[in-house]
N, C-alpha and C positions, 0 to 999 in steps of 0.2 A: 886063582884065584876061588874062593867056597862059593859055594852055590848061595847062602846068606851074602855075600859080600857082593858078589853080582846082581842080586835081587835090589839091593841096597842102593846102590851104584845107581840100578834104574829108576827107580823110587827117583833118587836125590835128583835126578836126569830131567826127569818128569816135573819135579816142583820149580825147578830152577825155571826150566821153559814157565809155562805159567807167570811164575814171577818176572819173567823179562816178557812176557803177553806172545811170546812165540808161541802161537796155537797149532803150524804147521812142527815144528819139533818138538812141540806134546802130543800133538795126535799121531806124529810117524811111533812113537813109543808105546800104544797099545796092540794087541793084540787084533787080528778081523774083527773076532768072534768077542770082545772085552764086553762088561756088562760093569756098568757104570749107577750107584745104589746110592741115592744122593736122600740118605735118611733124613730127617720124612719125606720129603718130594717125589721119590718112586724112583726108578728104573730103564734107565734107557741101555739097549745093548749096540754094540758097534762104533769104530770110530765115529762115523758122520756124525751118527745120535750126539757124541758128546762133543764133537767139534758144534754143532747147532744148538746146544747147551753152553759150553765154554765160552763160543766168540761174541756172541753181545754181552757176557757179563764183560769178560774181558778189554770189548770196547764199549763199555758204561764207563769205565775208571779211568784215573789220566795213571794211576802207580797200583801192583798190588805188589806185597809183602806177605809173605805165608813161613813166619819163623815156627821152626820144630824147635821144642821143647824138650820133648823125649823121644827116642824113635828105637826098636827094638828089632833086629832081624834073625830068623830062624827058616833057613833051608827058603822057601820059595815065598814066605809071608814078609808082610812088613809094615808092624803097626807104627804109629807116631800119636803123640800128641801135640798141637798146633795150633796157631789163632793167625785163621786167615782174614787178614785187611785190606780194603782194598778204597782208593780215595774215589770219592763220588765228588759228584759238581758240591754237592748238599755239605762234603766232609769226612773222613775217617770210617767204617763200617770195621767194626771186630768182632771176630766169631771164633770164639774157641770151638776148635775141631779136632773126633779120634777119630784118624784114619785108619782104614787096613785095605792091604796094597796084594794081590798075588804076581807073581814077577816068574814067567815060564818061557824056557828059550829066548830072554830077554828084552819077553814082551807084558805088558802090564794087560793079564787077562781079567783082573778084577778090581775095582777101583773103590769104597766102599765108604763113605764120612757118617760119621755122625754129631749132628748137630741140633738145637734146639731153635725151632723155625721160628719163635714170641722172639727171643733174644734179637734173632737180623729182621724180622720186624719193625721193631720197636725204633730201630733205628735207622730207616727209611723218614723219607717225607711225609708228612700227611697226605694221603690220598695216592699212595703208591702201595 
């Protein structure tokens, strides 16, 4: 299997784990020194820091759906355009996202998502 297909398979497995709300399986695909840059929210480093963000997010929703509309892989990089959807107690929150992943030796070393924070916040109940 070529390096770009390996990288794409790792990213697809990671996304599938998040959709399944399987935090342990998702975190297992991260390198020990991974960087998660959730633009515009900020950067964290390491699997535990990512788990600290993903855990409450996944626990706060009953369903997760991240359909990928377009994806391209080249060497160790995977780029995708997707809609991150979360079913929360007040209804669905949908967020257009552009994602960048770097995969080295079968582990995600960089995960960077670009999205519009105002689009997210407008969908939250008043007071959140």
